[in-house]
N, C-alpha and C positions, 0 to 999 in steps of 0.2 A: 515342672523341672526340665531343664535343658542340659544336655551333655554334648560336648563337641569333641570329635576324635580326628586328629590330623594324621595324615600318612603321606608317604612319598619322598621323604627326605633321604638323602644318601650322599655319597662322595661323587663329585662330578668335576670334570676338567674345565678350565677357563674357556669361555666361548661356547660352552655346551648349554643344553636346555634341561629343564626339569619341571614337572608338574606336581604341585602339592594339592592334596584334597582335604576337605574338612567335612566330615559327616555330622549333620545336625540331627540329634536324637531328641525328640520332643514334639510338642505341638506347635502349630502356627509358624512354620518355617518362614513364610513370606512376610512375617510381621516384624522382622528384625533387620538391622543394618549389620553387615558382617565385615569385620576388619581383619587384615593380616598385619601382624607385628613381627618384629624380629629382635633378638637380643644377642649381640656378639659378646665374647668373653671380655669382661672388664668394662663393658659399655652399658648405657641405659637402653631400655626398650624403646624402639622407634616404630612409628607407623610406616607400613610399606604400601599397602593398597587395600581397596575394599569396594564393596557394592552394597547399596541400600536396596534390599530385596523388595521394598514396597513400590519403588518406582524404577528400579533398574539403573539408577545413576551410579557412576563409578568415580573413584578418586585414586590417584597414585602419587607417591612421594616423588620429588624431583629426581632423587637418586636412581629411581627405577623407571621413570617415565620413558615410554617407547620400548622398554624391554619386558616389563611385567604386565600382565593383564589378568583381571578377575572374571570368572564366568560362573554360571549356576546351572544346576541340573535339578529341576523341580521334581522330576520323577524319583530321583534318588535322594532328595533333600541334601544336596551336596553343593558346596562352593569350592571352586578350584582356583589356584594361583599358577598361571603359566609363566615360567621364568625363562627368558631367552638371553643369549649373550652374557652368560654369567661371568662375574668378575670375582677376584679374590676377596674383595671387600663385601661380597654378598654372603660370606660365610657367617652363619649364625644359627641359633635355634629359632624356628619359625612357629608362631602361634596364630591360631585363628580365634576370634572373639566375636561375641554377639551383643548388640546393644539394642535396647528397646527405645532409645532416644533418637539418635541420628548417626550418620556416618562421620564419626568424630575421629580426630587424630590423637586424642589424649587417651591413654590406657584406662584412666579412672572413669571414663564415660561408658565403659563396657561392663555388662552384667555377668557374662559367662565366658570362660576361657577353656581352651583345650590344653592338653598336656605338653604340646610342642613336638616338633619333629626337626631333627638336625640336618642342616645343609652344609656340606663342606666343599668348598671350591678349591681345587689345587691346580698348580701350574704344570 
């Protein structure tokens, strides 16, 4: 059984930075691909960024490329999302998810989900 617990979401001004964390509770942390998704009010969930923990490869959506990066802490079984140069359109609830398959961009490819953490970007 795997549980994911996100933290770090809060209100931040445009241009600011924020780091979200996803605590992986369970066994075989490095056997998964970890994705970050977000869902804004009235919109569908979208892939943001992620890391395949098996080989360290990463992927970012075009909307966040160059601003968001994913990192890992093996000692803490944690994956983080560093978000810089935040924009109003980054406002959403952010979720981390774990997949036993690959670093996919489709939500239905993921087996486990966290409860989400809200990020609000204001001007």
